[in-house]
PDB file with one MODEL, atoms N, CA, C and O in Angstrom:
MODEL        1
ATOM      1  N   UNK A   1      16.790 -63.719 106.542  1.00  0.00           N
ATOM      2  CA  UNK A   1      17.932 -63.664 105.780  1.00  0.00           C
ATOM      3  C   UNK A   1      17.507 -63.404 104.150  1.00  0.00           C
ATOM      4  O   UNK A   1      16.543 -63.885 103.555  1.00  0.00           O
ATOM      5  N   UNK A   2      18.440 -62.577 103.686  1.00  0.00           N
ATOM      6  CA  UNK A   2      17.933 -62.466 102.143  1.00  0.00           C
ATOM      7  C   UNK A   2      18.008 -63.727 101.171  1.00  0.00           C
ATOM      8  O   UNK A   2      18.786 -64.678 101.252  1.00  0.00           O
ATOM      9  N   UNK A   3      16.923 -63.478 100.154  1.00  0.00           N
ATOM     10  CA  UNK A   3      17.124 -64.580  99.086  1.00  0.00           C
ATOM     11  C   UNK A   3      18.280 -64.148  98.357  1.00  0.00           C
ATOM     12  O   UNK A   3      18.607 -62.964  98.276  1.00  0.00           O
ATOM     13  N   UNK A   4      19.042 -65.312  97.706  1.00  0.00           N
ATOM     14  CA  UNK A   4      19.861 -65.192  96.753  1.00  0.00           C
ATOM     15  C   UNK A   4      19.251 -64.981  95.430  1.00  0.00           C
ATOM     16  O   UNK A   4      18.187 -65.500  95.095  1.00  0.00           O
ATOM     17  N   UNK A   5      20.263 -63.870  94.372  1.00  0.00           N
ATOM     18  CA  UNK A   5      19.837 -64.015  92.923  1.00  0.00           C
ATOM     19  C   UNK A   5      19.706 -65.591  92.603  1.00  0.00           C
ATOM     20  O   UNK A   5      20.416 -66.479  93.073  1.00  0.00           O
ATOM     21  N   UNK A   6      18.699 -65.729  91.749  1.00  0.00           N
ATOM     22  CA  UNK A   6      18.477 -66.918  91.310  1.00  0.00           C
ATOM     23  C   UNK A   6      19.679 -67.415  90.633  1.00  0.00           C
ATOM     24  O   UNK A   6      20.181 -68.483  90.984  1.00  0.00           O
ATOM     25  N   UNK A   7      20.364 -66.431  89.316  1.00  0.00           N
ATOM     26  CA  UNK A   7      21.550 -66.879  88.852  1.00  0.00           C
ATOM     27  C   UNK A   7      22.923 -67.398  89.498  1.00  0.00           C
ATOM     28  O   UNK A   7      23.699 -68.289  89.149  1.00  0.00           O
ATOM     29  N   UNK A   8      22.925 -66.418  90.670  1.00  0.00           N
ATOM     30  CA  UNK A   8      24.236 -66.724  91.720  1.00  0.00           C
ATOM     31  C   UNK A   8      23.979 -68.008  92.625  1.00  0.00           C
ATOM     32  O   UNK A   8      24.945 -68.497  93.210  1.00  0.00           O
ATOM     33  N   UNK A   9      22.846 -68.512  92.747  1.00  0.00           N
ATOM     34  CA  UNK A   9      22.107 -69.457  93.447  1.00  0.00           C
ATOM     35  C   UNK A   9      22.621 -70.536  92.725  1.00  0.00           C
ATOM     36  O   UNK A   9      23.296 -71.415  93.261  1.00  0.00           O
ATOM     37  N   UNK A  10      22.293 -70.512  91.345  1.00  0.00           N
ATOM     38  CA  UNK A  10      22.675 -71.710  90.448  1.00  0.00           C
ATOM     39  C   UNK A  10      24.002 -72.059  90.114  1.00  0.00           C
ATOM     40  O   UNK A  10      24.353 -73.189  89.776  1.00  0.00           O
ATOM     41  N   UNK A  11      24.892 -70.852  90.237  1.00  0.00           N
ATOM     42  CA  UNK A  11      26.265 -70.901  90.039  1.00  0.00           C
ATOM     43  C   UNK A  11      26.872 -71.598  91.343  1.00  0.00           C
ATOM     44  O   UNK A  11      27.769 -72.426  91.178  1.00  0.00           O
ATOM     45  N   UNK A  12      26.451 -71.319  92.547  1.00  0.00           N
ATOM     46  CA  UNK A  12      26.971 -71.772  93.643  1.00  0.00           C
ATOM     47  C   UNK A  12      26.606 -73.210  93.899  1.00  0.00           C
ATOM     48  O   UNK A  12      27.351 -73.993  94.489  1.00  0.00           O
ATOM     49  N   UNK A  13      25.523 -73.484  93.465  1.00  0.00           N
ATOM     50  CA  UNK A  13      24.839 -75.083  93.496  1.00  0.00           C
ATOM     51  C   UNK A  13      26.018 -76.059  92.530  1.00  0.00           C
ATOM     52  O   UNK A  13      26.554 -77.142  92.766  1.00  0.00           O
ATOM     53  N   UNK A  14      26.088 -75.340  91.652  1.00  0.00           N
ATOM     54  CA  UNK A  14      26.948 -76.128  90.535  1.00  0.00           C
ATOM     55  C   UNK A  14      28.567 -76.121  91.016  1.00  0.00           C
ATOM     56  O   UNK A  14      29.312 -76.890  90.409  1.00  0.00           O
ATOM     57  N   UNK A  15      29.024 -75.447  91.874  1.00  0.00           N
ATOM     58  CA  UNK A  15      30.169 -75.431  92.565  1.00  0.00           C
ATOM     59  C   UNK A  15      30.386 -76.141  93.691  1.00  0.00           C
ATOM     60  O   UNK A  15      31.489 -76.531  94.073  1.00  0.00           O
ATOM     61  N   UNK A  16      28.974 -76.379  94.423  1.00  0.00           N
ATOM     62  CA  UNK A  16      29.101 -77.652  95.297  1.00  0.00           C
ATOM     63  C   UNK A  16      29.405 -77.096  96.664  1.00  0.00           C
ATOM     64  O   UNK A  16      29.056 -77.768  97.634  1.00  0.00           O
ATOM     65  N   UNK A  17      30.064 -75.854  96.866  1.00  0.00           N
ATOM     66  CA  UNK A  17      30.879 -75.715  98.125  1.00  0.00           C
ATOM     67  C   UNK A  17      31.220 -73.879  98.052  1.00  0.00           C
ATOM     68  O   UNK A  17      31.135 -73.190  97.035  1.00  0.00           O
ATOM     69  N   UNK A  18      31.554 -73.472  99.239  1.00  0.00           N
ATOM     70  CA  UNK A  18      31.896 -71.923  99.297  1.00  0.00           C
ATOM     71  C   UNK A  18      33.046 -71.779  98.361  1.00  0.00           C
ATOM     72  O   UNK A  18      34.036 -72.490  98.192  1.00  0.00           O
ATOM     73  N   UNK A  19      32.645 -70.646  97.781  1.00  0.00           N
ATOM     74  CA  UNK A  19      33.991 -70.165  96.793  1.00  0.00           C
ATOM     75  C   UNK A  19      34.589 -68.840  97.167  1.00  0.00           C
ATOM     76  O   UNK A  19      33.879 -67.916  97.564  1.00  0.00           O
ATOM     77  N   UNK A  20      35.873 -68.745  97.044  1.00  0.00           N
ATOM     78  CA  UNK A  20      36.490 -67.298  97.568  1.00  0.00           C
ATOM     79  C   UNK A  20      36.266 -66.495  96.323  1.00  0.00           C
ATOM     80  O   UNK A  20      36.418 -66.896  95.169  1.00  0.00           O
ATOM     81  N   UNK A  21      35.903 -65.367  96.696  1.00  0.00           N
ATOM     82  CA  UNK A  21      35.531 -64.323  95.793  1.00  0.00           C
ATOM     83  C   UNK A  21      36.763 -63.154  95.910  1.00  0.00           C
ATOM     84  O   UNK A  21      37.157 -62.921  97.053  1.00  0.00           O
ATOM     85  N   UNK A  22      37.328 -62.486  94.903  1.00  0.00           N
ATOM     86  CA  UNK A  22      38.407 -61.611  94.974  1.00  0.00           C
ATOM     87  C   UNK A  22      38.118 -60.356  94.063  1.00  0.00           C
ATOM     88  O   UNK A  22      37.690 -60.588  92.932  1.00  0.00           O
ATOM     89  N   UNK A  23      38.292 -59.181  94.410  1.00  0.00           N
ATOM     90  CA  UNK A  23      38.135 -58.012  93.820  1.00  0.00           C
ATOM     91  C   UNK A  23      39.494 -56.907  93.762  1.00  0.00           C
ATOM     92  O   UNK A  23      39.685 -55.979  94.547  1.00  0.00           O
ATOM     93  N   UNK A  24      40.280 -57.267  92.704  1.00  0.00           N
ATOM     94  CA  UNK A  24      41.545 -56.340  92.713  1.00  0.00           C
ATOM     95  C   UNK A  24      41.120 -55.139  92.050  1.00  0.00           C
ATOM     96  O   UNK A  24      40.565 -55.092  90.952  1.00  0.00           O
ATOM     97  N   UNK A  25      41.492 -53.932  92.972  1.00  0.00           N
ATOM     98  CA  UNK A  25      41.360 -52.599  92.079  1.00  0.00           C
ATOM     99  C   UNK A  25      42.905 -52.213  92.104  1.00  0.00           C
ATOM    100  O   UNK A  25      43.325 -51.618  93.096  1.00  0.00           O
ATOM    101  N   UNK A  26      43.786 -52.532  91.037  1.00  0.00           N
ATOM    102  CA  UNK A  26      45.244 -52.332  91.005  1.00  0.00           C
ATOM    103  C   UNK A  26      45.240 -50.829  91.322  1.00  0.00           C
ATOM    104  O   UNK A  26      45.617 -50.350  92.392  1.00  0.00           O
ATOM    105  N   UNK A  27      44.790 -50.169  90.316  1.00  0.00           N
ATOM    106  CA  UNK A  27      45.195 -48.621  90.367  1.00  0.00           C
ATOM    107  C   UNK A  27      44.827 -47.848  92.180  1.00  0.00           C
ATOM    108  O   UNK A  27      45.272 -46.764  92.558  1.00  0.00           O
ATOM    109  N   UNK A  28      44.228 -48.474  92.733  1.00  0.00           N
ATOM    110  CA  UNK A  28      43.724 -48.003  93.832  1.00  0.00           C
ATOM    111  C   UNK A  28      44.744 -48.718  94.967  1.00  0.00           C
ATOM    112  O   UNK A  28      44.857 -48.250  96.101  1.00  0.00           O
ATOM    113  N   UNK A  29      45.372 -49.749  94.573  1.00  0.00           N
ATOM    114  CA  UNK A  29      46.256 -50.699  95.560  1.00  0.00           C
ATOM    115  C   UNK A  29      45.221 -51.428  96.209  1.00  0.00           C
ATOM    116  O   UNK A  29      45.745 -51.908  97.213  1.00  0.00           O
ATOM    117  N   UNK A  30      43.898 -51.796  96.155  1.00  0.00           N
ATOM    118  CA  UNK A  30      43.002 -52.396  97.173  1.00  0.00           C
ATOM    119  C   UNK A  30      42.796 -53.947  96.507  1.00  0.00           C
ATOM    120  O   UNK A  30      42.922 -54.264  95.325  1.00  0.00           O
ATOM    121  N   UNK A  31      42.471 -54.722  97.554  1.00  0.00           N
ATOM    122  CA  UNK A  31      42.160 -56.242  97.309  1.00  0.00           C
ATOM    123  C   UNK A  31      41.236 -56.306  98.404  1.00  0.00           C
ATOM    124  O   UNK A  31      41.447 -56.094  99.598  1.00  0.00           O
ATOM    125  N   UNK A  32      39.835 -56.737  97.623  1.00  0.00           N
ATOM    126  CA  UNK A  32      38.790 -57.074  98.651  1.00  0.00           C
ATOM    127  C   UNK A  32      38.452 -58.432  98.625  1.00  0.00           C
ATOM    128  O   UNK A  32      38.311 -58.916  97.503  1.00  0.00           O
ATOM    129  N   UNK A  33      38.293 -59.147  99.573  1.00  0.00           N
ATOM    130  CA  UNK A  33      37.802 -60.356  99.618  1.00  0.00           C
ATOM    131  C   UNK A  33      36.579 -60.614  99.955  1.00  0.00           C
ATOM    132  O   UNK A  33      36.076 -59.744 100.666  1.00  0.00           O
ATOM    133  N   UNK A  34      35.621 -61.903  99.583  1.00  0.00           N
ATOM    134  CA  UNK A  34      34.361 -62.191 100.282  1.00  0.00           C
ATOM    135  C   UNK A  34      34.294 -63.725  99.765  1.00  0.00           C
ATOM    136  O   UNK A  34      35.279 -64.308  99.311  1.00  0.00           O
ATOM    137  N   UNK A  35      33.030 -64.296  99.888  1.00  0.00           N
ATOM    138  CA  UNK A  35      33.073 -65.648  99.549  1.00  0.00           C
ATOM    139  C   UNK A  35      31.401 -65.913  99.281  1.00  0.00           C
ATOM    140  O   UNK A  35      30.479 -65.624 100.043  1.00  0.00           O
ATOM    141  N   UNK A  36      31.329 -66.567  97.923  1.00  0.00           N
ATOM    142  CA  UNK A  36      30.147 -67.082  97.260  1.00  0.00           C
ATOM    143  C   UNK A  36      29.922 -68.243  98.267  1.00  0.00           C
ATOM    144  O   UNK A  36      30.677 -69.193  98.471  1.00  0.00           O
ATOM    145  N   UNK A  37      28.817 -67.991  98.809  1.00  0.00           N
ATOM    146  CA  UNK A  37      28.453 -69.091  99.910  1.00  0.00           C
ATOM    147  C   UNK A  37      27.713 -70.074  98.967  1.00  0.00           C
ATOM    148  O   UNK A  37      27.256 -69.702  97.887  1.00  0.00           O
ATOM    149  N   UNK A  38      27.604 -71.516  99.487  1.00  0.00           N
ATOM    150  CA  UNK A  38      26.917 -72.354  98.868  1.00  0.00           C
ATOM    151  C   UNK A  38      25.470 -72.196  98.741  1.00  0.00           C
ATOM    152  O   UNK A  38      24.803 -72.799  97.900  1.00  0.00           O
ATOM    153  N   UNK A  39      24.998 -71.367  99.597  1.00  0.00           N
ATOM    154  CA  UNK A  39      23.439 -71.036  99.417  1.00  0.00           C
ATOM    155  C   UNK A  39      23.155 -69.831  98.384  1.00  0.00           C
ATOM    156  O   UNK A  39      22.047 -69.316  98.233  1.00  0.00           O
ATOM    157  N   UNK A  40      24.393 -69.442  97.660  1.00  0.00           N
ATOM    158  CA  UNK A  40      24.030 -68.641  96.806  1.00  0.00           C
ATOM    159  C   UNK A  40      24.432 -67.018  97.338  1.00  0.00           C
ATOM    160  O   UNK A  40      24.521 -66.129  96.490  1.00  0.00           O
ATOM    161  N   UNK A  41      24.608 -66.791  98.462  1.00  0.00           N
ATOM    162  CA  UNK A  41      24.729 -65.555  99.284  1.00  0.00           C
ATOM    163  C   UNK A  41      26.166 -65.133  99.100  1.00  0.00           C
ATOM    164  O   UNK A  41      27.013 -65.999  98.879  1.00  0.00           O
ATOM    165  N   UNK A  42      26.487 -63.899  99.175  1.00  0.00           N
ATOM    166  CA  UNK A  42      27.927 -63.318  99.148  1.00  0.00           C
ATOM    167  C   UNK A  42      28.217 -62.633 100.560  1.00  0.00           C
ATOM    168  O   UNK A  42      27.643 -61.678 101.084  1.00  0.00           O
ATOM    169  N   UNK A  43      29.274 -63.405 101.015  1.00  0.00           N
ATOM    170  CA  UNK A  43      29.452 -62.676 102.562  1.00  0.00           C
ATOM    171  C   UNK A  43      30.804 -62.129 102.511  1.00  0.00           C
ATOM    172  O   UNK A  43      31.805 -62.808 102.281  1.00  0.00           O
ATOM    173  N   UNK A  44      30.793 -60.949 102.721  1.00  0.00           N
ATOM    174  CA  UNK A  44      32.027 -60.186 102.857  1.00  0.00           C
ATOM    175  C   UNK A  44      33.009 -60.712 103.982  1.00  0.00           C
ATOM    176  O   UNK A  44      32.659 -61.638 104.714  1.00  0.00           O
ATOM    177  N   UNK A  45      34.142 -60.153 104.096  1.00  0.00           N
ATOM    178  CA  UNK A  45      35.155 -60.445 105.088  1.00  0.00           C
ATOM    179  C   UNK A  45      34.861 -60.407 106.429  1.00  0.00           C
ATOM    180  O   UNK A  45      35.287 -61.123 107.335  1.00  0.00           O
ATOM    181  N   UNK A  46      33.703 -59.038 106.468  1.00  0.00           N
ATOM    182  CA  UNK A  46      33.284 -58.682 107.876  1.00  0.00           C
ATOM    183  C   UNK A  46      32.134 -59.288 108.298  1.00  0.00           C
ATOM    184  O   UNK A  46      31.545 -58.907 109.310  1.00  0.00           O
ATOM    185  N   UNK A  47      31.738 -60.249 107.579  1.00  0.00           N
ATOM    186  CA  UNK A  47      30.377 -60.853 107.681  1.00  0.00           C
ATOM    187  C   UNK A  47      29.036 -60.510 107.315  1.00  0.00           C
ATOM    188  O   UNK A  47      28.013 -61.147 107.564  1.00  0.00           O
ATOM    189  N   UNK A  48      29.160 -59.432 106.694  1.00  0.00           N
ATOM    190  CA  UNK A  48      27.896 -58.949 106.132  1.00  0.00           C
ATOM    191  C   UNK A  48      27.530 -59.870 104.821  1.00  0.00           C
ATOM    192  O   UNK A  48      28.357 -60.277 104.005  1.00  0.00           O
ATOM    193  N   UNK A  49      26.117 -60.112 104.792  1.00  0.00           N
ATOM    194  CA  UNK A  49      25.710 -60.789 103.911  1.00  0.00           C
ATOM    195  C   UNK A  49      24.691 -60.208 102.811  1.00  0.00           C
ATOM    196  O   UNK A  49      23.684 -59.579 103.139  1.00  0.00           O
ATOM    197  N   UNK A  50      25.009 -60.448 101.606  1.00  0.00           N
ATOM    198  CA  UNK A  50      24.287 -60.054 100.511  1.00  0.00           C
ATOM    199  C   UNK A  50      23.745 -60.771  99.269  1.00  0.00           C
ATOM    200  O   UNK A  50      24.529 -61.556  98.736  1.00  0.00           O
ATOM    201  N   UNK A  51      22.742 -60.654  98.817  1.00  0.00           N
ATOM    202  CA  UNK A  51      21.753 -61.608  97.921  1.00  0.00           C
ATOM    203  C   UNK A  51      22.519 -61.205  96.711  1.00  0.00           C
ATOM    204  O   UNK A  51      22.948 -62.096  95.978  1.00  0.00           O
ATOM    205  N   UNK A  52      22.774 -59.733  96.377  1.00  0.00           N
ATOM    206  CA  UNK A  52      23.254 -59.338  95.242  1.00  0.00           C
ATOM    207  C   UNK A  52      24.624 -59.009  94.959  1.00  0.00           C
ATOM    208  O   UNK A  52      25.058 -58.129  95.702  1.00  0.00           O
ATOM    209  N   UNK A  53      25.387 -59.426  94.158  1.00  0.00           N
ATOM    210  CA  UNK A  53      27.151 -59.051  94.045  1.00  0.00           C
ATOM    211  C   UNK A  53      27.210 -57.714  93.973  1.00  0.00           C
ATOM    212  O   UNK A  53      28.182 -57.152  94.479  1.00  0.00           O
ATOM    213  N   UNK A  54      26.325 -57.056  93.419  1.00  0.00           N
ATOM    214  CA  UNK A  54      26.435 -55.209  93.147  1.00  0.00           C
ATOM    215  C   UNK A  54      26.329 -54.905  94.464  1.00  0.00           C
ATOM    216  O   UNK A  54      27.209 -54.124  94.830  1.00  0.00           O
ATOM    217  N   UNK A  55      25.486 -55.277  95.396  1.00  0.00           N
ATOM    218  CA  UNK A  55      25.272 -54.547  96.579  1.00  0.00           C
ATOM    219  C   UNK A  55      26.511 -54.989  97.437  1.00  0.00           C
ATOM    220  O   UNK A  55      27.040 -54.152  98.169  1.00  0.00           O
ATOM    221  N   UNK A  56      26.966 -56.202  97.378  1.00  0.00           N
ATOM    222  CA  UNK A  56      28.187 -56.614  98.176  1.00  0.00           C
ATOM    223  C   UNK A  56      29.338 -55.728  97.720  1.00  0.00           C
ATOM    224  O   UNK A  56      30.092 -55.332  98.608  1.00  0.00           O
ATOM    225  N   UNK A  57      29.556 -55.403  96.610  1.00  0.00           N
ATOM    226  CA  UNK A  57      30.754 -54.699  96.087  1.00  0.00           C
ATOM    227  C   UNK A  57      30.785 -53.274  96.457  1.00  0.00           C
ATOM    228  O   UNK A  57      31.810 -52.627  96.673  1.00  0.00           O
ATOM    229  N   UNK A  58      29.320 -52.750  96.524  1.00  0.00           N
ATOM    230  CA  UNK A  58      29.349 -51.358  96.468  1.00  0.00           C
ATOM    231  C   UNK A  58      29.534 -51.305  98.327  1.00  0.00           C
ATOM    232  O   UNK A  58      29.931 -50.210  98.724  1.00  0.00           O
ATOM    233  N   UNK A  59      29.336 -52.141  99.198  1.00  0.00           N
ATOM    234  CA  UNK A  59      29.622 -52.270 100.703  1.00  0.00           C
ATOM    235  C   UNK A  59      30.937 -52.440 100.725  1.00  0.00           C
ATOM    236  O   UNK A  59      31.411 -51.745 101.624  1.00  0.00           O
ATOM    237  N   UNK A  60      31.848 -53.118 100.080  1.00  0.00           N
ATOM    238  CA  UNK A  60      33.035 -53.328 100.104  1.00  0.00           C
ATOM    239  C   UNK A  60      33.920 -52.061  99.978  1.00  0.00           C
ATOM    240  O   UNK A  60      34.839 -51.708 100.717  1.00  0.00           O
ATOM    241  N   UNK A  61      33.520 -51.574  99.079  1.00  0.00           N
ATOM    242  CA  UNK A  61      34.130 -50.263  98.591  1.00  0.00           C
ATOM    243  C   UNK A  61      33.545 -48.990  99.297  1.00  0.00           C
ATOM    244  O   UNK A  61      33.994 -47.894  98.963  1.00  0.00           O
ATOM    245  N   UNK A  62      32.495 -49.079 100.327  1.00  0.00           N
ATOM    246  CA  UNK A  62      31.732 -47.879 100.583  1.00  0.00           C
ATOM    247  C   UNK A  62      31.311 -46.822  99.764  1.00  0.00           C
ATOM    248  O   UNK A  62      31.333 -45.609  99.972  1.00  0.00           O
ATOM    249  N   UNK A  63      30.863 -47.574  98.650  1.00  0.00           N
ATOM    250  CA  UNK A  63      30.349 -46.846  97.129  1.00  0.00           C
ATOM    251  C   UNK A  63      28.887 -46.389  97.697  1.00  0.00           C
ATOM    252  O   UNK A  63      28.126 -47.211  98.209  1.00  0.00           O
ATOM    253  N   UNK A  64      28.570 -45.039  97.566  1.00  0.00           N
ATOM    254  CA  UNK A  64      27.320 -44.621  97.624  1.00  0.00           C
ATOM    255  C   UNK A  64      26.580 -44.703  96.189  1.00  0.00           C
ATOM    256  O   UNK A  64      25.350 -44.723  96.132  1.00  0.00           O
ATOM    257  N   UNK A  65      27.227 -44.740  95.267  1.00  0.00           N
ATOM    258  CA  UNK A  65      26.871 -44.861  93.819  1.00  0.00           C
ATOM    259  C   UNK A  65      26.689 -46.008  93.226  1.00  0.00           C
ATOM    260  O   UNK A  65      26.211 -46.084  92.094  1.00  0.00           O
ATOM    261  N   UNK A  66      27.165 -47.349  94.147  1.00  0.00           N
ATOM    262  CA  UNK A  66      27.068 -48.694  93.496  1.00  0.00           C
ATOM    263  C   UNK A  66      28.304 -49.002  92.930  1.00  0.00           C
ATOM    264  O   UNK A  66      29.176 -48.201  92.592  1.00  0.00           O
ATOM    265  N   UNK A  67      28.323 -50.381  92.840  1.00  0.00           N
ATOM    266  CA  UNK A  67      29.291 -51.080  92.026  1.00  0.00           C
ATOM    267  C   UNK A  67      28.894 -52.103  91.014  1.00  0.00           C
ATOM    268  O   UNK A  67      27.725 -52.483  91.088  1.00  0.00           O
ATOM    269  N   UNK A  68      29.622 -52.602  90.113  1.00  0.00           N
ATOM    270  CA  UNK A  68      29.677 -53.565  89.319  1.00  0.00           C
ATOM    271  C   UNK A  68      30.099 -55.103  89.964  1.00  0.00           C
ATOM    272  O   UNK A  68      31.121 -55.745  89.720  1.00  0.00           O
ATOM    273  N   UNK A  69      29.141 -55.413  90.726  1.00  0.00           N
ATOM    274  CA  UNK A  69      29.670 -56.685  91.461  1.00  0.00           C
ATOM    275  C   UNK A  69      30.222 -57.941  90.285  1.00  0.00           C
ATOM    276  O   UNK A  69      31.306 -58.523  90.271  1.00  0.00           O
ATOM    277  N   UNK A  70      29.102 -58.085  89.390  1.00  0.00           N
ATOM    278  CA  UNK A  70      28.995 -58.965  88.288  1.00  0.00           C
ATOM    279  C   UNK A  70      30.262 -59.101  87.574  1.00  0.00           C
ATOM    280  O   UNK A  70      30.673 -60.165  87.111  1.00  0.00           O
ATOM    281  N   UNK A  71      30.969 -57.780  87.494  1.00  0.00           N
ATOM    282  CA  UNK A  71      32.146 -57.652  86.597  1.00  0.00           C
ATOM    283  C   UNK A  71      33.299 -57.839  87.504  1.00  0.00           C
ATOM    284  O   UNK A  71      34.347 -58.371  87.138  1.00  0.00           O
ATOM    285  N   UNK A  72      33.032 -57.287  88.962  1.00  0.00           N
ATOM    286  CA  UNK A  72      34.376 -57.038  89.573  1.00  0.00           C
ATOM    287  C   UNK A  72      34.578 -58.089  90.422  1.00  0.00           C
ATOM    288  O   UNK A  72      35.743 -58.227  90.794  1.00  0.00           O
ATOM    289  N   UNK A  73      33.723 -58.917  90.857  1.00  0.00           N
ATOM    290  CA  UNK A  73      34.054 -59.998  91.677  1.00  0.00           C
ATOM    291  C   UNK A  73      34.507 -61.282  90.735  1.00  0.00           C
ATOM    292  O   UNK A  73      33.990 -61.553  89.651  1.00  0.00           O
ATOM    293  N   UNK A  74      35.721 -62.116  91.456  1.00  0.00           N
ATOM    294  CA  UNK A  74      36.171 -63.178  90.548  1.00  0.00           C
ATOM    295  C   UNK A  74      36.132 -64.402  91.460  1.00  0.00           C
ATOM    296  O   UNK A  74      36.099 -64.394  92.690  1.00  0.00           O
ATOM    297  N   UNK A  75      36.140 -65.295  90.767  1.00  0.00           N
ATOM    298  CA  UNK A  75      36.080 -66.653  91.319  1.00  0.00           C
ATOM    299  C   UNK A  75      37.659 -67.023  91.757  1.00  0.00           C
ATOM    300  O   UNK A  75      38.320 -67.718  90.986  1.00  0.00           O
ATOM    301  N   UNK A  76      38.215 -66.567  92.948  1.00  0.00           N
ATOM    302  CA  UNK A  76      39.488 -66.863  93.442  1.00  0.00           C
ATOM    303  C   UNK A  76      40.301 -65.777  92.834  1.00  0.00           C
ATOM    304  O   UNK A  76      39.675 -64.873  92.282  1.00  0.00           O
ATOM    305  N   UNK A  77      41.676 -65.725  92.850  1.00  0.00           N
ATOM    306  CA  UNK A  77      42.495 -64.507  92.233  1.00  0.00           C
ATOM    307  C   UNK A  77      42.468 -64.515  90.725  1.00  0.00           C
ATOM    308  O   UNK A  77      42.382 -63.463  90.091  1.00  0.00           O
ATOM    309  N   UNK A  78      42.536 -65.622  90.184  1.00  0.00           N
ATOM    310  CA  UNK A  78      42.582 -65.968  88.520  1.00  0.00           C
ATOM    311  C   UNK A  78      41.565 -66.230  87.815  1.00  0.00           C
ATOM    312  O   UNK A  78      41.510 -66.262  86.586  1.00  0.00           O
ATOM    313  N   UNK A  79      40.243 -66.540  89.014  1.00  0.00           N
ATOM    314  CA  UNK A  79      39.334 -67.129  87.936  1.00  0.00           C
ATOM    315  C   UNK A  79      38.327 -66.087  87.034  1.00  0.00           C
ATOM    316  O   UNK A  79      38.529 -64.876  86.952  1.00  0.00           O
ATOM    317  N   UNK A  80      37.413 -66.675  86.498  1.00  0.00           N
ATOM    318  CA  UNK A  80      36.682 -65.728  86.009  1.00  0.00           C
ATOM    319  C   UNK A  80      35.480 -64.594  86.526  1.00  0.00           C
ATOM    320  O   UNK A  80      34.679 -65.053  87.341  1.00  0.00           O
ATOM    321  N   UNK A  81      35.351 -63.614  86.250  1.00  0.00           N
ATOM    322  CA  UNK A  81      34.107 -62.968  87.042  1.00  0.00           C
ATOM    323  C   UNK A  81      33.030 -63.537  87.235  1.00  0.00           C
ATOM    324  O   UNK A  81      32.899 -64.681  86.801  1.00  0.00           O
ATOM    325  N   UNK A  82      32.200 -63.047  87.780  1.00  0.00           N
ATOM    326  CA  UNK A  82      30.770 -63.672  88.210  1.00  0.00           C
ATOM    327  C   UNK A  82      29.862 -63.701  86.999  1.00  0.00           C
ATOM    328  O   UNK A  82      29.108 -64.634  86.722  1.00  0.00           O
ATOM    329  N   UNK A  83      30.002 -62.654  86.350  1.00  0.00           N
ATOM    330  CA  UNK A  83      29.387 -62.439  84.924  1.00  0.00           C
ATOM    331  C   UNK A  83      29.875 -63.454  84.107  1.00  0.00           C
ATOM    332  O   UNK A  83      29.041 -64.286  83.751  1.00  0.00           O
ATOM    333  N   UNK A  84      31.115 -63.604  83.690  1.00  0.00           N
ATOM    334  CA  UNK A  84      31.860 -64.766  82.902  1.00  0.00           C
ATOM    335  C   UNK A  84      31.317 -66.170  83.340  1.00  0.00           C
ATOM    336  O   UNK A  84      30.841 -66.924  82.492  1.00  0.00           O
ATOM    337  N   UNK A  85      31.390 -66.536  84.715  1.00  0.00           N
ATOM    338  CA  UNK A  85      30.906 -67.569  85.144  1.00  0.00           C
ATOM    339  C   UNK A  85      29.562 -67.965  84.858  1.00  0.00           C
ATOM    340  O   UNK A  85      29.356 -69.154  84.616  1.00  0.00           O
ATOM    341  N   UNK A  86      28.482 -67.030  84.848  1.00  0.00           N
ATOM    342  CA  UNK A  86      27.215 -67.491  84.882  1.00  0.00           C
ATOM    343  C   UNK A  86      26.455 -67.540  83.467  1.00  0.00           C
ATOM    344  O   UNK A  86      25.304 -67.866  83.177  1.00  0.00           O
ATOM    345  N   UNK A  87      27.692 -67.030  82.593  1.00  0.00           N
ATOM    346  CA  UNK A  87      27.150 -66.951  81.096  1.00  0.00           C
ATOM    347  C   UNK A  87      26.968 -68.363  80.408  1.00  0.00           C
ATOM    348  O   UNK A  87      27.831 -69.193  80.694  1.00  0.00           O
ATOM    349  N   UNK A  88      25.976 -68.745  79.550  1.00  0.00           N
ATOM    350  CA  UNK A  88      26.033 -69.915  79.040  1.00  0.00           C
ATOM    351  C   UNK A  88      26.970 -70.285  78.000  1.00  0.00           C
ATOM    352  O   UNK A  88      26.973 -71.431  77.551  1.00  0.00           O
TER     353      UNK A  88
ENDMDL
END
């Protein structure tokens, strides 16, 4: 099992339960879903689990060059991005 990113693990612990993650790519007409598990790992809808939100985002869109999951994934449909949620 991968070890979660420490920043993501702190956010998950503070939230206290699994949180839905949403990434809407409006220009492409895409909506991707995942969840931030209570242990700080990101689980995609297909069950794949990632310690890094960037890796989860890249896998969600099958991107070879990577993706910025910290900015892309939001807590729920209208919540802050992971980057915004983890800033002091």
